[in-house]
C-alpha positions in Angstrom: 162.0 176.3 26.9 159.7 179.1 26.0 161.6 181.9 24.3 160.0 184.6 26.4 161.0 182.7 29.6 164.6 182.2 28.3 164.9 185.9 27.4 163.4 186.9 30.8 166.0 184.9 32.6 168.8 186.4 30.6 167.5 189.9 31.4 167.3 189.1 35.1 170.8 187.7 35.1 172.1 190.8 33.4 170.4 193.2 35.9 171.6 191.2 38.9 175.2 191.1 37.6 175.2 194.9 37.1 173.3 196.1 40.1 173.5 193.6 43.0 176.5 193.6 45.3 177.6 190.2 46.6 176.0 190.9 50.0 172.7 192.0 48.4 172.7 188.9 46.3 173.0 186.7 49.3 170.3 188.7 51.1 167.9 188.4 48.2 168.5 184.7 47.9 167.6 184.3 51.6 164.6 186.6 51.1 163.4 184.5 48.2 163.9 181.2 50.0 161.7 182.6 52.8 159.0 183.4 50.2 159.2 187.1 50.8 160.6 188.2 47.4 157.7 189.3 45.4 156.6 191.0 42.2 154.9 194.4 42.7 156.6 195.1 46.0 159.2 197.6 47.2 161.5 194.6 47.7 161.0 193.2 44.2 163.8 192.4 41.8 164.6 196.0 40.9 163.7 197.5 44.2 166.1 195.2 46.1 169.0 196.8 44.2 168.5 200.2 45.9 166.6 199.3 49.1 168.4 200.1 52.4 167.2 196.8 53.8 165.0 194.0 52.6 161.8 193.1 54.5 161.4 196.2 56.5 158.3 196.2 58.8 155.6 198.7 58.1 156.1 201.4 55.6 159.7 202.6 55.2 160.3 206.3 54.7 162.2 205.9 51.5 160.1 203.2 49.8 159.0 205.4 47.0 162.4 207.0 46.6 164.4 203.8 46.4 161.9 202.2 44.0 162.0 205.3 41.9 165.7 205.3 41.9 165.8 201.6 41.1 163.6 202.3 38.0 166.3 204.6 36.7 168.9 201.8 36.7 170.0 200.4 33.4 167.9 197.4 32.4 165.4 198.0 35.3 162.2 198.1 33.1 163.2 194.9 31.3 164.2 193.2 34.5 160.9 194.1 36.2 158.9 192.8 33.3 161.1 189.7 33.1 160.6 189.0 36.8 156.8 189.2 36.2 157.3 186.7 33.4 158.8 184.2 35.7 155.3 183.7 37.0 154.0 182.9 33.5 152.5 179.4 33.1 150.0 178.2 30.6 149.5 181.6 29.1 148.4 183.2 32.4 150.3 185.4 34.8 149.1 186.4 38.2 150.8 188.2 41.1 149.9 185.8 43.9 148.9 182.2 44.6 150.5 179.4 42.7 152.2 181.8 40.2 154.0 183.4 43.1 155.4 179.9 44.0 156.4 179.4 40.3 158.2 182.7 40.3 160.0 181.7 43.5 161.0 178.3 42.1 162.4 180.1 39.0 164.3 183.0 40.7 166.1 180.9 43.3 168.2 178.9 40.8 169.1 182.1 39.0 170.3 183.7 42.3 172.2 180.6 43.3 173.9 180.4 39.9 175.0 184.0 40.1 176.5 183.4 43.5 178.4 180.4 42.2 179.6 182.3 39.1 180.9 185.1 41.3 182.7 182.6 43.6 184.4 181.0 40.5 185.6 184.4 39.3 186.9 185.2 42.8 188.7 181.9 43.0 190.3 182.4 39.6 191.5 185.8 40.6 193.0 184.4 43.8 194.7 181.6 41.9 196.2 184.1 39.4 197.4 186.2 42.3 199.0 183.2 44.0 200.7 182.2 40.7 202.1 185.8 40.3 203.4 185.7 43.9 205.1 182.4 43.3 206.6 183.7 40.1 207.9 186.7 41.9 209.4 184.4 44.6 207.5 185.9 47.5 
């Protein structure tokens, strides 16, 4: 795998882990699966972290504010650049067209993997709690 692509995926994972709630992660996955999650949009990778809702119709009142706020999050600049890089193929990167589909094909597995990772962590916590309760005899 191209080193730039590998690094981009790592930076995206890091940003998602730090700034997406479980609910937002599920929403972004659905948004991406519908083909609505885009680069250079208020509901892009970093903008989704602070948006009140994804896929608002028309121009939302706080688009500039939430995107500006998102840009202040740790790792935002790297994550935005990395999300753009997901559309890199053959030395070219474009915002729309086939590159948009390539970006979509690359982001969805990252989002799914993060959901699975969080579920594993949650299950391990529940198992440890169950073991503690058994040990305490409750």
